ROTOR-774886 format. One line per 2 residues: number of its first residue (from 1); their letters; for each residue x, y, z of N, C-alpha, C, O, CB. Coordinates in nm, 3 decimals, always signed. Glycine has a CB too. Layout:
! residues N
NUM	a	X,Y,Z,X,Y,Z,X,Y,Z,X,Y,Z,X,Y,Z | ... $
This chain:
! residues 180
1	ms	-4.644,-2.892,+0.558,-4.754,-2.858,+0.482,-4.762,-2.716,+0.471,-4.747,-2.633,+0.560,-4.871,-2.912,+0.534 | -4.806,-2.685,+0.269,-4.853,-2.568,+0.265,-4.934,-2.592,+0.197,-4.943,-2.687,+0.120,-4.789,-2.473,+0.237 $
3	sv	-5.042,-2.467,+0.226,-5.137,-2.429,+0.117,-5.188,-2.349,+0.046,-5.136,-2.245,+0.084,-5.199,-2.444,+0.127 | -5.283,-2.314,-0.067,-5.328,-2.236,-0.133,-5.468,-2.223,-0.162,-5.536,-2.311,-0.214,-5.271,-2.245,-0.213 $
5	sc	-5.504,-2.117,-0.129,-5.645,-2.094,-0.150,-5.701,-2.025,-0.266,-5.677,-1.911,-0.305,-5.688,-2.029,-0.050 | -5.797,-2.131,-0.326,-5.814,-1.998,-0.470,-5.975,-1.994,-0.409,-6.047,-2.061,-0.335,-5.787,-2.067,-0.710 $
7	hw	-5.981,-1.885,-0.480,-6.125,-1.768,-0.435,-6.215,-1.790,-0.561,-6.164,-1.742,-0.662,-6.079,-1.560,-0.421 | -6.316,-1.841,-0.577,-6.390,-1.789,-0.715,-6.558,-1.706,-0.646,-6.599,-1.698,-0.530,-6.429,-1.968,-0.845 $
9	vy	-6.597,-1.675,-0.730,-6.761,-1.668,-0.722,-6.865,-1.629,-0.832,-6.855,-1.549,-0.926,-6.792,-1.575,-0.625 | -6.977,-1.717,-0.788,-7.032,-1.753,-0.900,-7.156,-1.712,-0.872,-7.152,-1.635,-0.776,-7.018,-1.885,-0.939 $
11	st	-7.305,-1.734,-0.928,-7.425,-1.722,-0.852,-7.543,-1.839,-0.940,-7.542,-1.905,-1.044,-7.475,-1.539,-0.852 | -7.624,-1.817,-0.841,-7.716,-1.940,-0.848,-7.852,-1.907,-0.822,-7.872,-1.841,-0.721,-7.678,-2.047,-0.752 $
13	ng	-7.950,-1.941,-0.894,-8.091,-1.867,-0.882,-8.090,-1.757,-0.815,-8.157,-1.754,-0.712,-8.195,-1.942,-0.821 | -8.019,-1.648,-0.850,-7.989,-1.534,-0.831,-7.919,-1.530,-0.711,-7.911,-1.417,-0.662,-8.089,-1.459,-0.839 $
15	qt	-7.876,-1.602,-0.661,-7.788,-1.550,-0.542,-7.646,-1.568,-0.592,-7.613,-1.663,-0.664,-7.812,-1.635,-0.395 | -7.576,-1.487,-0.558,-7.399,-1.436,-0.545,-7.339,-1.558,-0.416,-7.360,-1.541,-0.296,-7.379,-1.211,-0.463 $
17	ir	-7.291,-1.635,-0.453,-7.198,-1.689,-0.380,-7.065,-1.704,-0.372,-7.013,-1.721,-0.483,-7.221,-1.765,-0.377 | -6.979,-1.703,-0.267,-6.881,-1.728,-0.251,-6.798,-1.820,-0.199,-6.829,-1.869,-0.090,-6.871,-1.670,-0.228 $
19	sr	-6.689,-1.859,-0.258,-6.611,-1.974,-0.240,-6.503,-2.014,-0.285,-6.465,-1.967,-0.393,-6.660,-2.049,-0.258 | -6.415,-2.125,-0.208,-6.314,-2.147,-0.225,-6.270,-2.284,-0.218,-6.321,-2.376,-0.154,-6.265,-2.077,-0.164 $
21	li	-6.167,-2.284,-0.295,-6.046,-2.415,-0.299,-5.914,-2.395,-0.250,-5.819,-2.322,-0.278,-6.013,-2.464,-0.443 | -5.954,-2.528,-0.132,-5.791,-2.521,-0.086,-5.729,-2.615,-0.137,-5.783,-2.722,-0.167,-5.755,-2.531,+0.061 $
23	iy	-5.584,-2.583,-0.159,-5.467,-2.683,-0.240,-5.299,-2.681,-0.122,-5.205,-2.606,-0.098,-5.424,-2.580,-0.451 | -5.357,-2.831,-0.078,-5.237,-2.858,+0.014,-5.121,-2.905,-0.060,-5.143,-2.976,-0.158,-5.267,-2.962,+0.120 $
25	ee	-5.034,-2.884,-0.037,-4.916,-2.934,-0.090,-4.836,-3.009,+0.134,-4.813,-2.953,+0.241,-4.804,-2.743,-0.212 | -4.829,-3.164,+0.073,-4.818,-3.249,+0.145,-4.738,-3.374,+0.088,-4.791,-3.474,+0.039,-4.937,-3.266,+0.186 $
27	kg	-4.576,-3.349,+0.104,-4.473,-3.447,+0.085,-4.479,-3.477,-0.054,-4.458,-3.589,-0.101,-4.487,-3.572,+0.170 | -4.517,-3.344,-0.139,-4.443,-3.373,-0.265,-4.607,-3.362,-0.330,-4.612,-3.296,-0.434,-4.331,-3.543,-0.278 $
29	ei	-4.720,-3.412,-0.289,-4.810,-3.470,-0.352,-4.938,-3.317,-0.325,-4.978,-3.279,-0.215,-4.839,-3.648,-0.280 | -4.970,-3.268,-0.436,-5.083,-3.152,-0.428,-5.223,-3.192,-0.415,-5.263,-3.240,-0.522,-5.082,-3.065,-0.552 $
31	ik	-5.312,-3.191,-0.323,-5.395,-3.265,-0.242,-5.535,-3.117,-0.287,-5.512,-2.999,-0.259,-5.315,-3.298,-0.039 | -5.645,-3.154,-0.344,-5.743,-3.016,-0.354,-5.851,-3.063,-0.249,-5.873,-3.183,-0.232,-5.822,-2.977,-0.530 $
33	tp	-5.923,-2.956,-0.175,-5.947,-2.996,-0.066,-6.130,-2.882,-0.065,-6.151,-2.799,+0.023,-5.788,-2.964,+0.053 | -6.213,-2.905,-0.159,-6.330,-2.811,-0.147,-6.337,-2.777,+0.013,-6.330,-2.855,+0.108,-6.477,-2.885,-0.207 $
35	dl	-6.361,-2.588,+0.010,-6.411,-2.570,+0.183,-6.516,-2.600,+0.162,-6.583,-2.595,+0.059,-6.410,-2.431,+0.272 | -6.542,-2.644,+0.293,-6.691,-2.660,+0.341,-6.735,-2.514,+0.325,-6.832,-2.486,+0.255,-6.712,-2.722,+0.506 $
37	it	-6.680,-2.444,+0.375,-6.826,-2.308,+0.382,-6.840,-2.222,+0.242,-6.754,-2.229,+0.154,-6.788,-2.159,+0.524 | -6.949,-2.144,+0.233,-6.976,-2.104,+0.074,-6.977,-1.937,+0.216,-6.960,-1.907,+0.334,-7.177,-2.194,-0.068 $
39	ih	-7.003,-1.901,+0.118,-6.996,-1.698,+0.150,-7.173,-1.683,+0.088,-7.197,-1.730,-0.024,-6.820,-1.561,-0.008 | -7.296,-1.613,+0.173,-7.398,-1.626,+0.069,-7.383,-1.467,+0.099,-7.349,-1.413,+0.205,-7.559,-1.727,+0.088 $
41	et	-7.422,-1.400,-0.042,-7.437,-1.257,-0.001,-7.587,-1.194,+0.025,-7.604,-1.078,+0.063,-7.370,-1.177,-0.110 | -7.688,-1.282,-0.001,-7.809,-1.275,+0.037,-7.842,-1.384,+0.170,-7.777,-1.473,+0.225,-7.889,-1.298,-0.090 $
43	ld	-8.010,-1.312,+0.194,-8.036,-1.387,+0.331,-8.156,-1.510,+0.280,-8.262,-1.466,+0.234,-8.108,-1.259,+0.470 | -8.142,-1.628,+0.287,-8.177,-1.768,+0.219,-8.279,-1.769,+0.342,-8.206,-1.788,+0.440,-8.040,-1.913,+0.197 $
45	ak	-8.419,-1.757,+0.389,-8.494,-1.760,+0.450,-8.485,-1.897,+0.516,-8.485,-1.916,+0.638,-8.590,-1.720,+0.388 | -8.478,-1.975,+0.438,-8.494,-2.125,+0.468,-8.324,-2.184,+0.588,-8.290,-2.247,+0.688,-8.501,-2.220,+0.265 $
47	va	-8.290,-2.125,+0.510,-8.170,-2.148,+0.558,-8.131,-2.117,+0.709,-8.093,-2.189,+0.801,-8.095,-2.085,+0.476 | -8.155,-1.975,+0.695,-8.139,-1.915,+0.851,-8.224,-1.968,+0.958,-8.179,-1.983,+1.072,-8.169,-1.766,+0.857 $
49	df	-8.398,-2.009,+0.912,-8.464,-2.076,+0.992,-8.430,-2.176,+1.058,-8.460,-2.193,+1.176,-8.542,-2.101,+0.950 | -8.343,-2.278,+0.968,-8.299,-2.405,+0.975,-8.187,-2.377,+1.021,-8.159,-2.494,+1.049,-8.300,-2.485,+0.864 $
51	iq	-8.044,-2.284,+1.072,-7.961,-2.252,+1.161,-7.987,-2.212,+1.258,-7.888,-2.219,+1.330,-7.897,-2.196,+1.134 | -8.099,-2.154,+1.328,-8.207,-2.095,+1.381,-8.279,-2.212,+1.508,-8.301,-2.217,+1.630,-8.310,-2.056,+1.243 $
53	ek	-8.300,-2.312,+1.360,-8.375,-2.456,+1.492,-8.289,-2.502,+1.524,-8.306,-2.540,+1.639,-8.473,-2.594,+1.458 | -8.165,-2.532,+1.478,-8.038,-2.587,+1.497,-8.002,-2.567,+1.640,-7.977,-2.647,+1.731,-7.937,-2.527,+1.404 $
55	ln	-8.006,-2.432,+1.634,-7.915,-2.359,+1.770,-8.021,-2.348,+1.903,-7.995,-2.342,+2.023,-7.853,-2.170,+1.725 | -8.110,-2.348,+1.855,-8.233,-2.352,+1.991,-8.281,-2.476,+2.057,-8.341,-2.486,+2.164,-8.374,-2.296,+1.944 $
57	hy	-8.230,-2.601,+1.946,-8.265,-2.755,+2.011,-8.118,-2.743,+2.072,-8.094,-2.819,+2.166,-8.305,-2.916,+1.886 | -8.023,-2.663,+2.032,-7.920,-2.693,+2.110,-7.933,-2.667,+2.284,-7.922,-2.738,+2.384,-7.813,-2.614,+2.048 $
59	nl	-7.966,-2.503,+2.251,-8.005,-2.430,+2.368,-8.100,-2.493,+2.453,-8.117,-2.481,+2.574,-8.055,-2.308,+2.333 | -8.141,-2.542,+2.396,-8.269,-2.642,+2.502,-8.204,-2.705,+2.624,-8.246,-2.696,+2.739,-8.344,-2.798,+2.410 $
61	lf	-8.073,-2.784,+2.576,-8.005,-2.853,+2.693,-7.992,-2.780,+2.811,-7.958,-2.825,+2.920,-7.877,-2.894,+2.662 | -8.023,-2.655,+2.781,-7.907,-2.564,+2.901,-8.027,-2.516,+2.992,-8.061,-2.507,+3.110,-7.792,-2.393,+2.824 $
63	al	-8.080,-2.481,+2.831,-8.163,-2.326,+2.908,-8.364,-2.316,+2.903,-8.408,-2.403,+2.827,-8.092,-2.150,+2.776 | -8.417,-2.276,+2.933,-8.561,-2.265,+2.875,-8.606,-2.228,+2.792,-8.557,-2.117,+2.777,-8.625,-2.225,+2.915 $
65	pd	-8.685,-2.247,+2.707,-8.722,-2.239,+2.562,-8.725,-2.036,+2.535,-8.807,-1.972,+2.601,-8.913,-2.341,+2.538 | -8.628,-1.961,+2.436,-8.620,-1.834,+2.450,-8.789,-1.761,+2.441,-8.821,-1.656,+2.497,-8.511,-1.789,+2.334 $
67	nh	-8.850,-1.820,+2.384,-8.985,-1.754,+2.352,-8.981,-1.632,+2.269,-9.036,-1.529,+2.306,-9.055,-1.715,+2.476 | -8.926,-1.641,+2.172,-8.845,-1.543,+2.041,-8.984,-1.509,+2.004,-9.072,-1.591,+1.980,-8.729,-1.630,+1.891 $
69	qa	-8.993,-1.406,+2.001,-9.081,-1.324,+1.933,-9.067,-1.172,+1.908,-9.071,-1.097,+2.005,-9.186,-1.341,+1.993 | -9.055,-1.130,+1.805,-9.043,-0.963,+1.715,-9.175,-0.886,+1.755,-9.290,-0.929,+1.756,-9.044,-0.976,+1.508 $
71	lv	-9.127,-0.758,+1.789,-9.189,-0.651,+1.848,-9.162,-0.537,+1.694,-9.050,-0.513,+1.648,-9.105,-0.606,+2.023 | -9.265,-0.493,+1.651,-9.247,-0.439,+1.544,-9.316,-0.303,+1.589,-9.435,-0.334,+1.597,-9.299,-0.520,+1.423 $
73	lv	-9.303,-0.152,+1.627,-9.399,-0.073,+1.613,-9.388,+0.046,+1.516,-9.278,+0.101,+1.502,-9.426,-0.038,+1.730 | -9.506,+0.094,+1.442,-9.486,+0.105,+1.301,-9.607,+0.310,+1.363,-9.716,+0.299,+1.418,-9.581,-0.090,+1.156 $
75	ac	-9.553,+0.433,+1.335,-9.580,+0.539,+1.299,-9.657,+0.568,+1.189,-9.592,+0.535,+1.089,-9.492,+0.586,+1.296 | -9.766,+0.615,+1.159,-9.775,+0.664,+1.047,-9.869,+0.785,+1.019,-9.990,+0.785,+1.037,-9.800,+0.566,+0.977 $
77	hq	-9.818,+0.855,+0.987,-9.912,+1.005,+0.926,-9.970,+1.021,+0.842,-10.050,+0.928,+0.831,-9.868,+1.107,+0.895 | -9.987,+1.144,+0.711,-10.152,+1.149,+0.588,-10.083,+1.033,+0.520,-9.965,+1.000,+0.508,-10.197,+1.330,+0.445 $
79	en	-10.208,+0.979,+0.477,-10.186,+0.884,+0.364,-10.086,+0.781,+0.390,-9.989,+0.749,+0.321,-10.146,+0.955,+0.244 | -10.133,+0.727,+0.521,-10.029,+0.573,+0.545,-9.893,+0.599,+0.541,-9.828,+0.494,+0.535,-10.045,+0.449,+0.423 $
81	ki	-9.822,+0.704,+0.540,-9.712,+0.732,+0.512,-9.601,+0.677,+0.678,-9.614,+0.684,+0.801,-9.728,+0.902,+0.459 | -9.536,+0.646,+0.615,-9.416,+0.579,+0.733,-9.403,+0.725,+0.802,-9.406,+0.832,+0.742,-9.227,+0.503,+0.655 $
83	ig	-9.396,+0.715,+0.875,-9.306,+0.837,+0.998,-9.186,+0.807,+1.066,-9.086,+0.878,+1.056,-9.390,+0.873,+1.132 | -9.191,+0.672,+1.158,-9.098,+0.610,+1.224,-9.141,+0.469,+1.240,-9.217,+0.417,+1.158,-9.072,+0.676,+1.346 $
85	gl	-9.106,+0.422,+1.317,-9.082,+0.266,+1.336,-8.984,+0.217,+1.480,-8.913,+0.294,+1.545,-8.994,+0.213,+1.187 | -8.997,+0.114,+1.498,-8.891,+0.061,+1.610,-8.914,-0.088,+1.543,-9.019,-0.116,+1.485,-8.936,+0.087,+1.810 $
87	vg	-8.812,-0.176,+1.557,-8.790,-0.282,+1.545,-8.742,-0.357,+1.648,-8.653,-0.294,+1.706,-8.735,-0.286,+1.462 | -8.763,-0.468,+1.696,-8.686,-0.519,+1.778,-8.754,-0.681,+1.792,-8.830,-0.728,+1.707,-8.678,-0.422,+1.910 $
89	vt	-8.708,-0.763,+1.927,-8.748,-0.885,+1.955,-8.751,-0.935,+2.075,-8.640,-0.978,+2.107,-8.692,-0.954,+1.897 | -8.844,-0.950,+2.171,-8.795,-1.015,+2.274,-8.767,-1.134,+2.288,-8.799,-1.201,+2.190,-8.849,-1.000,+2.349 $
91	yw	-8.713,-1.197,+2.381,-8.643,-1.372,+2.446,-8.590,-1.337,+2.555,-8.539,-1.230,+2.588,-8.509,-1.467,+2.356 | -8.605,-1.460,+2.624,-8.584,-1.477,+2.757,-8.560,-1.391,+2.854,-8.458,-1.373,+2.921,-8.508,-1.540,+2.766 $
93	gc	-8.687,-1.330,+2.856,-8.733,-1.218,+2.955,-8.650,-1.082,+2.884,-8.707,-0.982,+2.927,-8.679,-1.255,+3.140 | -8.562,-1.052,+2.812,-8.550,-0.953,+2.743,-8.577,-0.905,+2.633,-8.627,-0.969,+2.540,-8.483,-0.942,+2.745 $
95	mh	-8.546,-0.783,+2.631,-8.598,-0.689,+2.489,-8.474,-0.668,+2.434,-8.389,-0.623,+2.511,-8.681,-0.528,+2.514 | -8.437,-0.690,+2.307,-8.337,-0.651,+2.206,-8.409,-0.487,+2.131,-8.526,-0.469,+2.164,-8.321,-0.804,+2.078 $
97	id	-8.368,-0.411,+2.067,-8.412,-0.327,+1.997,-8.303,-0.323,+1.932,-8.190,-0.304,+1.976,-8.465,-0.221,+2.046 | -8.349,-0.347,+1.790,-8.240,-0.403,+1.633,-8.242,-0.219,+1.595,-8.139,-0.153,+1.587,-8.357,-0.561,+1.449 $
99	il	-8.367,-0.167,+1.575,-8.358,-0.039,+1.512,-8.490,+0.034,+1.610,-8.579,-0.021,+1.676,-8.382,-0.049,+1.320 | -8.461,+0.164,+1.588,-8.519,+0.288,+1.640,-8.526,+0.408,+1.504,-8.418,+0.446,+1.459,-8.414,+0.341,+1.779 $
101	wv	-8.646,+0.460,+1.447,-8.617,+0.552,+1.339,-8.776,+0.635,+1.368,-8.887,+0.585,+1.383,-8.583,+0.464,+1.163 | -8.728,+0.791,+1.366,-8.807,+0.933,+1.332,-8.765,+0.949,+1.214,-8.652,+0.945,+1.165,-8.781,+1.069,+1.418 $
103	de	-8.857,+0.965,+1.178,-8.838,+1.133,+1.066,-8.772,+1.256,+1.076,-8.807,+1.360,+1.132,-8.955,+1.207,+1.049 | -8.661,+1.227,+1.007,-8.594,+1.395,+1.086,-8.671,+1.484,+1.118,-8.685,+1.535,+1.229,-8.507,+1.489,+1.003 $
105	nl	-8.751,+1.517,+0.970,-8.820,+1.625,+1.017,-8.952,+1.627,+1.149,-9.014,+1.730,+1.175,-8.869,+1.668,+0.891 | -8.973,+1.517,+1.208,-9.036,+1.536,+1.329,-8.952,+1.476,+1.436,-8.993,+1.379,+1.499,-9.170,+1.480,+1.327 $
107	rq	-8.833,+1.531,+1.461,-8.754,+1.430,+1.493,-8.789,+1.559,+1.680,-8.868,+1.653,+1.669,-8.556,+1.397,+1.371 | -8.733,+1.538,+1.787,-8.759,+1.634,+1.913,-8.910,+1.660,+1.936,-8.930,+1.775,+1.975,-8.686,+1.782,+1.892 $
109	rg	-9.047,+1.568,+1.919,-9.124,+1.538,+1.919,-9.189,+1.495,+2.017,-9.294,+1.540,+2.062,-9.116,+1.500,+1.857 | -9.136,+1.421,+2.047,-9.157,+1.317,+2.148,-9.173,+1.156,+2.058,-9.187,+1.049,+2.118,-9.310,+1.366,+2.245 $
111	ig	-9.171,+1.163,+1.965,-9.185,+0.996,+1.884,-9.112,+0.940,+1.928,-9.181,+0.871,+2.003,-9.162,+0.961,+1.739 | -8.965,+0.897,+1.952,-8.903,+0.869,+1.988,-8.924,+0.787,+2.132,-8.897,+0.670,+2.158,-8.849,+0.953,+1.963 $
113	qq	-8.981,+0.891,+2.216,-9.000,+0.835,+2.306,-9.119,+0.756,+2.346,-9.109,+0.673,+2.437,-8.976,+0.903,+2.364 | -9.242,+0.779,+2.276,-9.370,+0.739,+2.284,-9.289,+0.553,+2.172,-9.349,+0.446,+2.178,-9.522,+0.895,+2.193 $
115	fl	-9.183,+0.569,+2.106,-9.182,+0.449,+2.106,-9.149,+0.339,+2.189,-9.205,+0.234,+2.222,-9.141,+0.441,+2.039 | -8.986,+0.426,+2.225,-8.945,+0.358,+2.371,-9.010,+0.281,+2.460,-8.996,+0.161,+2.484,-8.915,+0.438,+2.450 $
117	nt	-9.130,+0.412,+2.540,-9.242,+0.339,+2.600,-9.359,+0.284,+2.609,-9.437,+0.278,+2.704,-9.259,+0.362,+2.643 | -9.368,+0.231,+2.473,-9.451,+0.114,+2.432,-9.355,+0.018,+2.410,-9.408,-0.093,+2.423,-9.542,+0.134,+2.309 $
119	ae	-9.271,+0.012,+2.389,-9.166,-0.130,+2.334,-9.157,-0.143,+2.463,-9.175,-0.262,+2.486,-9.000,-0.121,+2.232 | -9.138,-0.084,+2.564,-9.098,-0.113,+2.729,-9.194,-0.180,+2.761,-9.195,-0.296,+2.801,-9.083,+0.007,+2.837 $
121	ee	-9.327,-0.069,+2.735,-9.469,-0.141,+2.823,-9.510,-0.261,+2.752,-9.594,-0.326,+2.814,-9.619,-0.037,+2.828 | -9.466,-0.322,+2.614,-9.515,-0.452,+2.556,-9.406,-0.506,+2.602,-9.436,-0.616,+2.648,-9.550,-0.472,+2.401 $
123	av	-9.268,-0.480,+2.615,-9.189,-0.587,+2.686,-9.199,-0.624,+2.801,-9.149,-0.732,+2.832,-9.082,-0.570,+2.688 | -9.264,-0.551,+2.892,-9.274,-0.613,+3.049,-9.398,-0.680,+3.054,-9.433,-0.769,+3.132,-9.272,-0.499,+3.177 $
125	qr	-9.458,-0.630,+2.967,-9.606,-0.788,+2.933,-9.613,-0.880,+2.904,-9.698,-0.959,+2.945,-9.694,-0.804,+2.856 | -9.476,-0.919,+2.776,-9.438,-1.049,+2.750,-9.345,-1.077,+2.902,-9.305,-1.191,+2.926,-9.347,-1.060,+2.588 $
127	gc	-9.325,-0.995,+2.972,-9.257,-1.084,+3.071,-9.051,-1.040,+3.087,-8.957,-1.111,+3.124,-9.295,-1.272,+2.994 | -9.052,-0.958,+3.062,-8.901,-0.889,+3.005,-8.881,-0.827,+3.136,-8.989,-0.783,+3.177,-8.900,-0.762,+2.855 $
129	gy	-8.787,-0.807,+3.215,-8.693,-0.731,+3.292,-8.621,-0.629,+3.239,-8.617,-0.511,+3.275,-8.610,-0.804,+3.341 | -8.566,-0.681,+3.151,-8.416,-0.606,+3.046,-8.457,-0.583,+2.916,-8.525,-0.655,+2.842,-8.265,-0.714,+3.018 $
131	sh	-8.394,-0.447,+2.892,-8.392,-0.421,+2.761,-8.235,-0.400,+2.709,-8.158,-0.360,+2.796,-8.483,-0.299,+2.738 | -8.176,-0.426,+2.565,-8.066,-0.386,+2.538,-8.042,-0.317,+2.409,-8.142,-0.349,+2.344,-7.999,-0.479,+2.553 $
133	le	-7.964,-0.235,+2.328,-7.961,-0.208,+2.172,-7.836,-0.161,+2.180,-7.766,-0.145,+2.281,-8.071,-0.104,+2.099 | -7.803,-0.134,+2.030,-7.643,-0.090,+2.028,-7.726,+0.040,+1.940,-7.830,+0.059,+1.877,-7.485,-0.219,+1.932 $
135	tn	-7.564,+0.135,+1.999,-7.586,+0.303,+1.852,-7.471,+0.367,+1.817,-7.353,+0.355,+1.849,-7.683,+0.467,+1.909 | -7.495,+0.394,+1.788,-7.360,+0.500,+1.745,-7.322,+0.635,+1.810,-7.411,+0.698,+1.867,-7.376,+0.547,+1.602 $
137	tf	-7.220,+0.675,+1.806,-7.178,+0.791,+1.820,-7.275,+0.914,+1.789,-7.327,+0.995,+1.866,-7.070,+0.791,+1.749 | -7.283,+0.901,+1.631,-7.352,+0.982,+1.537,-7.529,+0.965,+1.565,-7.622,+1.038,+1.531,-7.300,+0.929,+1.379 $
139	qa	-7.527,+0.854,+1.632,-7.676,+0.821,+1.632,-7.735,+0.896,+1.772,-7.744,+1.016,+1.795,-7.702,+0.640,+1.633 | -7.769,+0.792,+1.847,-7.906,+0.864,+1.924,-7.820,+0.793,+2.109,-7.878,+0.725,+2.193,-8.138,+0.758,+1.847 $
141	ig	-7.684,+0.841,+2.111,-7.711,+0.756,+2.278,-7.704,+0.839,+2.339,-7.625,+0.803,+2.427,-7.618,+0.645,+2.349 | -7.749,+0.992,+2.371,-7.799,+1.094,+2.446,-7.918,+1.066,+2.489,-7.954,+1.047,+2.606,-7.801,+1.206,+2.386 $
143	fy	-7.995,+1.063,+2.370,-8.157,+1.006,+2.392,-8.177,+0.850,+2.427,-8.291,+0.803,+2.428,-8.248,+1.027,+2.244 | -8.119,+0.809,+2.441,-8.104,+0.690,+2.494,-8.100,+0.652,+2.663,-8.168,+0.591,+2.745,-7.993,+0.657,+2.433 $
145	kk	-7.965,+0.735,+2.654,-7.941,+0.774,+2.814,-7.977,+0.847,+2.940,-7.945,+0.845,+3.059,-7.867,+0.810,+2.818 | -8.106,+0.947,+2.819,-8.216,+1.029,+2.875,-8.299,+0.931,+2.914,-8.334,+0.950,+3.030,-8.284,+1.131,+2.782 $
147	hg	-8.338,+0.850,+2.874,-8.444,+0.768,+2.899,-8.417,+0.652,+2.943,-8.472,+0.549,+2.906,-8.515,+0.753,+2.805 | -8.327,+0.660,+3.029,-8.242,+0.563,+3.161,-8.149,+0.465,+3.101,-8.102,+0.379,+3.175,-8.352,+0.462,+3.265 $
149	yq	-8.114,+0.466,+2.958,-8.021,+0.332,+2.924,-7.919,+0.377,+2.964,-7.898,+0.496,+2.988,-8.001,+0.275,+2.779 | -7.831,+0.272,+2.980,-7.679,+0.251,+3.076,-7.550,+0.184,+2.938,-7.586,+0.095,+2.860,-7.717,+0.081,+3.248 $
151	gy	-7.408,+0.245,+2.932,-7.355,+0.186,+2.912,-7.317,+0.063,+2.915,-7.267,+0.059,+3.028,-7.330,+0.225,+2.925 | -7.303,-0.066,+2.861,-7.174,-0.148,+2.923,-7.090,-0.200,+2.829,-7.041,-0.313,+2.832,-7.209,-0.266,+3.008 $
153	ge	-7.075,-0.122,+2.749,-6.945,-0.164,+2.636,-6.957,-0.084,+2.508,-7.039,-0.005,+2.460,-6.949,-0.337,+2.583 | -6.818,-0.150,+2.466,-6.853,+0.003,+2.344,-6.696,-0.058,+2.251,-6.597,-0.100,+2.311,-6.832,+0.253,+2.452 $
155	lp	-6.708,-0.049,+2.082,-6.659,-0.137,+1.997,-6.552,+0.064,+1.912,-6.611,+0.113,+1.815,-6.832,-0.268,+1.881 | -6.433,+0.135,+1.955,-6.443,+0.234,+1.893,-6.391,+0.181,+1.738,-6.374,+0.075,+1.679,-6.369,+0.346,+1.969 $
157	el	-6.379,+0.318,+1.714,-6.394,+0.298,+1.537,-6.476,+0.226,+1.483,-6.429,+0.156,+1.393,-6.291,+0.246,+1.469 | -6.629,+0.212,+1.511,-6.680,+0.144,+1.387,-6.834,+0.217,+1.420,-6.913,+0.214,+1.515,-6.664,-0.053,+1.381 $
159	ps	-6.828,+0.269,+1.311,-6.770,+0.309,+1.196,-6.600,+0.376,+1.225,-6.538,+0.422,+1.321,-6.880,+0.419,+1.132 | -6.574,+0.348,+1.076,-6.418,+0.447,+1.139,-6.475,+0.611,+1.167,-6.567,+0.665,+1.106,-6.254,+0.461,+0.978 $
161	gy	-6.407,+0.660,+1.257,-6.405,+0.760,+1.363,-6.552,+0.786,+1.417,-6.597,+0.896,+1.448,-6.339,+0.894,+1.307 | -6.605,+0.686,+1.421,-6.684,+0.649,+1.556,-6.637,+0.561,+1.672,-6.529,+0.503,+1.668,-6.798,+0.585,+1.518 $
163	tk	-6.735,+0.552,+1.796,-6.815,+0.471,+1.807,-6.895,+0.371,+1.855,-6.969,+0.432,+1.932,-6.800,+0.462,+1.779 | -6.931,+0.239,+1.859,-7.015,+0.157,+1.877,-7.064,+0.204,+2.002,-7.002,+0.301,+2.046,-6.972,+0.030,+1.866 $
165	yf	-7.196,+0.144,+2.098,-7.211,+0.153,+2.184,-7.307,+0.025,+2.259,-7.412,-0.014,+2.209,-7.236,+0.268,+2.175 | -7.260,-0.022,+2.367,-7.391,-0.110,+2.380,-7.449,-0.064,+2.506,-7.387,-0.015,+2.601,-7.366,-0.278,+2.383 $
167	lk	-7.613,-0.091,+2.492,-7.633,+0.019,+2.616,-7.744,-0.089,+2.698,-7.761,-0.192,+2.633,-7.716,+0.210,+2.559 | -7.813,-0.085,+2.815,-7.863,-0.155,+2.851,-7.953,-0.073,+2.973,-7.903,+0.016,+3.042,-7.776,-0.256,+2.868 $
169	kn	-8.137,-0.134,+2.990,-8.205,-0.076,+3.068,-8.258,-0.169,+3.141,-8.315,-0.260,+3.082,-8.282,+0.003,+3.017 | -8.253,-0.170,+3.311,-8.364,-0.218,+3.413,-8.525,-0.211,+3.416,-8.585,-0.157,+3.508,-8.335,-0.155,+3.518 $
171	lk	-8.595,-0.278,+3.296,-8.706,-0.253,+3.323,-8.839,-0.269,+3.458,-8.949,-0.219,+3.487,-8.720,-0.296,+3.237 | -8.752,-0.361,+3.504,-8.802,-0.381,+3.624,-8.830,-0.276,+3.691,-8.938,-0.260,+3.748,-8.734,-0.448,+3.691 $
173	ek	-8.696,-0.160,+3.690,-8.708,-0.043,+3.755,-8.747,+0.087,+3.645,-8.677,+0.183,+3.678,-8.570,-0.025,+3.833 | -8.840,+0.126,+3.516,-8.858,+0.139,+3.427,-8.935,+0.292,+3.511,-8.988,+0.288,+3.622,-8.911,+0.016,+3.340 $
175	th	-8.927,+0.383,+3.445,-8.992,+0.537,+3.453,-8.978,+0.534,+3.312,-8.894,+0.480,+3.239,-8.911,+0.680,+3.546 | -9.124,+0.635,+3.278,-9.101,+0.721,+3.114,-9.054,+0.776,+3.144,-8.995,+0.800,+3.250,-9.183,+0.790,+3.020 $
177	gn	-9.070,+0.828,+3.027,-9.016,+0.978,+3.001,-8.857,+0.951,+3.066,-8.789,+0.849,+3.081,-9.125,+1.122,+3.099 | -8.829,+1.148,+3.107,-8.715,+1.191,+3.141,-8.666,+1.140,+3.232,-8.745,+1.154,+3.325,-8.711,+1.294,+3.158 $
179	tt	-8.523,+1.051,+3.287,-8.499,+1.010,+3.410,-8.381,+1.053,+3.430,-8.310,+0.973,+3.491,-8.513,+0.882,+3.435 | -8.325,+1.168,+3.396,-8.236,+1.274,+3.444,-8.262,+1.390,+3.573,-8.174,+1.473,+3.599,-8.220,+1.344,+3.326 $
């Protein structure tokens, strides 16, 4: 049996969707089958919530509820100008930091450390014993290691010419500030 895959792109309700039609040839007969998977280039919150709900239902067969809760910290300066922020989540006794950003003109002034300390303190209040995050060679690996994070994995060439690092920290042994 051989197959050919035909791809197309279309837009519906402002969303670009890519899909494909797979054409099989079996015993001299052509069979057209639409692929069950479509690729959406924008996030539909209802679809994401549905998928998350189904995964949560499955997870409950094996583990306690994850108590998933967003964690967002924002630093503002004059006239409510955002100068930094941390976006993360706590779940299953762990904190994941998705984003930590400080305005380039205000770095090296302790703002990033304040974000980490505040997030870690909040995570501990929520019952978390660990924190984990990802960073790249050109981002802040030294900063995180200085504050007690340890590497547990890496992906070379992500992006090309750099390495993505996976870091973790035991919050049960948490100390503020420089741990070196």
